C-alpha positions in Angstrom: 0.0 0.0 0.1 2.8 2.5 0.9 4.5 1.8 -2.4 1.3 2.3 -4.4 0.7 5.7 -2.6 4.4 6.8 -3.3 4.1 6.0 -7.0 0.7 7.8 -7.1 2.2 10.8 -5.7 5.2 10.8 -7.9 2.7 10.5 -10.9 0.9 13.6 -9.8 4.0 15.6 -9.3 5.3 14.6 -12.8 2.0 15.5 -14.3 1.9 18.8 -12.7 5.4 19.3 -13.8 4.5 18.7 -17.3 1.5 21.1 -17.2 3.7 24.0 -15.6 6.3 23.5 -18.3 3.8 23.5 -21.0 2.3 26.8 -19.5 5.7 28.4 -19.4 6.6 27.5 -23.0 3.3 29.1 -24.2 3.8 32.2 -22.1 7.2 32.9 -23.4 6.8 32.0 -27.0 7.8 34.7 -29.3 4.9 36.1 -31.5 4.8 34.5 -35.0 5.1 37.9 -36.7 5.7 41.3 -35.0 4.1 43.7 -37.4 5.5 46.8 -35.4 8.9 46.1 -36.7 10.2 45.6 -40.1 10.8 42.0 -41.0 13.8 40.5 -42.6 13.3 39.3 -46.3 15.9 36.7 -45.7 14.3 35.2 -42.6 10.7 35.6 -43.7 11.4 34.1 -47.1 9.8 37.2 -48.7 10.7 37.9 -52.3 12.5 41.6 -52.1 11.3 42.1 -55.7 7.7 41.7 -54.8 7.8 44.3 -52.0 6.4 47.8 -52.6 8.5 50.2 -54.5 11.2 47.7 -55.4 11.4 48.8 -58.9 12.8 52.1 -57.5 15.6 50.5 -55.6 18.9 52.5 -56.1 17.3 55.4 -57.9 18.0 59.0 -56.7 15.3 60.3 -54.3 14.5 56.8 -53.0 15.6 54.8 -49.9 15.7 51.0 -49.3 14.5 50.1 -45.6 17.1 48.2 -43.6 16.9 46.4 -40.4 15.9 48.7 -37.5 14.7 51.3 -39.6 11.2 53.2 -38.8 9.7 56.1 -40.9 10.4 58.5 -38.1 14.2 57.6 -38.3 14.2 57.7 -42.1 12.5 61.0 -42.2 15.0 62.5 -39.7 18.0 61.2 -41.7 16.6 62.6 -44.8 15.2 65.9 -43.6 11.6 65.0 -44.2 8.3 64.4 -42.2 7.6 60.7 -41.9 4.0 61.5 -42.8 5.3 63.1 -46.2 7.3 60.1 -46.9 4.2 57.8 -46.2 2.3 59.8 -48.5 4.8 60.0 -51.2 5.2 56.2 -51.0 1.5 55.5 -51.1 1.8 53.5 -47.9 -1.6 52.0 -46.6 0.0 51.6 -43.0 3.0 53.5 -42.2 3.5 51.5 -39.1 4.2 48.4 -41.3 7.4 48.6 -43.4 9.7 45.7 -44.4 13.3 45.3 -44.9 13.9 45.8 -48.6 11.0 47.8 -49.2 11.7 51.2 -51.1 10.3 54.6 -50.0 10.3 58.0 -51.6 12.3 60.5 -49.5 12.2 63.3 -52.1 9.0 65.1 -53.1 7.3 63.9 -56.3 8.2 66.4 -59.1 11.5 67.7 -57.5 14.7 67.3 -59.5 16.6 64.6 -57.7 19.6 64.3 -60.2 21.8 66.1 -57.6 20.0 64.9 -54.5 22.3 63.6 -51.8 22.8 59.8 -51.8 19.9 57.9 -50.2 21.6 54.5 -49.8 22.6 55.2 -46.3 26.2 56.6 -47.0 27.5 60.0 -47.2 26.1 62.3 -49.8 28.4 62.4 -53.0 28.9 65.7 -55.0 28.0 65.2 -58.6 30.9 65.0 -61.0 31.1 68.3 -63.2 30.7 67.3 -66.9 31.9 69.6 -69.7 32.6 69.4 -73.5 30.9 65.9 -73.8 33.1 64.2 -71.4 33.6 63.8 -67.6 36.0 66.5 -66.2 38.8 65.2 -64.0 38.0 66.4 -60.5 40.8 68.5 -58.9 41.6 67.5 -55.3 40.3 70.4 -52.8 43.2 71.9 -51.0 43.5 70.7 -47.1 42.0 73.4 -45.0 44.4 74.8 -42.3 43.6 73.7 -38.8 41.2 75.8 -36.9 40.4 76.1 -33.1 36.7 76.4 -34.0 34.4 75.2 -36.9 33.8 77.5 -39.7 30.7 79.2 -40.0 27.8 77.7 -42.0 27.7 78.8 -45.6 25.0 81.3 -46.3 22.3 80.1 -48.7 18.7 80.6 -49.7 17.4 78.4 -47.0 19.7 80.1 -44.3 18.2 80.0 -40.9 19.1 82.3 -37.8 18.7 79.9 -34.9 18.7 80.6 -31.0 19.8 78.5 -28.3 16.9 76.1 -27.5 17.6 76.1 -23.7 19.3 78.3 -21.1 21.5 75.7 -19.5 25.3 75.0 -19.8 26.8 73.0 -22.4 27.7 69.5 -21.0 28.6 67.6 -24.2 29.6 68.9 -27.6 29.2 67.7 -31.1 30.9 64.4 -32.3 30.1 63.0 -35.6 30.5 59.4 -34.3 29.5 59.5 -30.6 27.1 62.7 -30.1 25.2 63.9 -33.0 24.5 67.2 -31.4 24.7 69.1 -28.1 23.6 68.2 -24.8 22.4 71.0 -22.6 22.0 71.0 -18.8 19.0 72.0 -16.9 16.5 71.0 -14.3 13.4 69.1 -14.8 10.6 71.2 -16.1 12.8 73.8 -17.6 11.7 75.3 -20.8 12.7 74.1 -24.3 12.0 76.6 -27.0 12.1 76.4 -30.8 15.5 77.4 -32.3 13.6 79.0 -35.3 10.2 79.3 -36.9 9.2 75.9 -38.2 6.6 73.2 -38.3 6.2 70.2 -36.0 6.8 67.0 -38.1 7.3 64.6 -35.1 6.4 64.7 -31.6 6.3 61.5 -29.6 8.4 58.8 -28.2 9.1 56.4 -31.3 12.6 56.7 -31.7 14.9 54.8 -29.5 17.4 56.6 -27.7 15.8 59.9 -28.0 12.8 59.6 -25.4 10.1 62.2 -25.6 11.3 63.9 -29.1 10.2 66.9 -31.1 11.4 67.4 -34.7 10.9 70.6 -36.4 11.3 71.3 -40.1 12.4 74.8 -40.8 12.7 74.8 -44.8 13.7 72.4 -47.3 17.2 72.1 -45.9 17.2 72.3 -42.1 15.6 70.2 -39.3 16.1 70.6 -35.5 15.5 67.8 -33.0 14.9 68.1 -29.1 15.1 65.0 -27.2 14.8 63.7 -23.8 11.9 65.9 -22.8 9.7 65.5 -19.7 6.6 66.7 -21.6 5.7 67.9 -25.0 3.8 71.2 -25.6 3.1 71.0 -29.3 1.5 68.6 -31.9 2.6 67.3 -35.1 1.7 69.7 -38.0 1.7 72.7 -35.7 3.5 75.9 -36.9 5.8 77.4 -34.2 7.7 80.7 -33.8 11.3 81.1 -32.7 11.6 81.3 -28.9 8.2 79.5 -28.4 8.1 77.0 -25.6 7.7 73.6 -27.1 8.6 71.0 -24.5 9.9 70.8 -20.7 13.3 69.3 -20.0 13.4 66.0 -18.8 15.4 62.7 -18.7 13.4 60.3 -20.9 15.7 57.6 -22.1 18.6 59.5 -20.8 20.9 59.0 -17.7 20.1 62.5 -16.5 17.9 65.6 -17.1 19.2 67.2 -20.2 18.2 68.5 -23.6 19.8 66.8 -26.6 19.6 69.1 -29.6 20.5 68.4 -33.1 20.8 70.6 -36.2 20.4 68.5 -39.5 21.2 69.8 -42.9 19.6 67.8 -45.6 19.2 65.1 -42.9 22.9 64.9 -41.9 23.8 66.0 -38.3 26.0 69.2 -38.4 27.8 70.8 -35.6 25.5 73.3 -33.9 28.3 75.7 -33.0 28.2 76.7 -36.8 24.7 77.8 -36.5 24.0 79.0 -32.9 25.0 82.5 -31.7 27.9 82.7 -29.4 27.1 83.1 -25.6 
């Protein structure tokens, strides 16, 4: 009788273990498809040629989606509103993009023959052609060392920026490690628009930036304001230079600060070339 009861108890324990193991496996199972992130054409077996816009791959003014991309990121890196990119690309659902898909990052009808490269690398200046044959490019002279960056060249889209916050500079521009300025402050301090513009993004959808605002000032310049505690403006809203657009915070950051970027045609540039000296 004792042996029988022991075996019965052992059988119950084993059965319970199997049930618990089955529940654990079910709870931790990865979703079959995560439509919120771009899927890999290689892993999913999708024929890249069948993806939307594939016929435009490699053409000027178009961009091929890579792993980790979102329309917000693509817009920031090409100086455009993510909504405009979605409209130009005829996307039914802008939250669903796939690796290998091709989107338009230049307005329809715009001359893109000399547009910056959209392949993910640095823009390449067009080769000057004359007399029916390509001219041999002359190497540019090496500039003399300078203690401070040269001021930005003046152009039709030139913008007079102001500092977006009153705190001190705690981290300067570094093309590889810091794509803008980090400005100190206290939680709730005012963050203001550096120039007149339109809000093309307001939210927390770009990893590493926390609560973020992106302003488009013209066809050349964007500014970005990251790690905010709260956002005071909405997408598509027009703002004036000096207008309060957010309150400083520490979202997705190790301390309270404003991370501020100036982007020229999508490429981050040193804010010291555009901001007035203090």
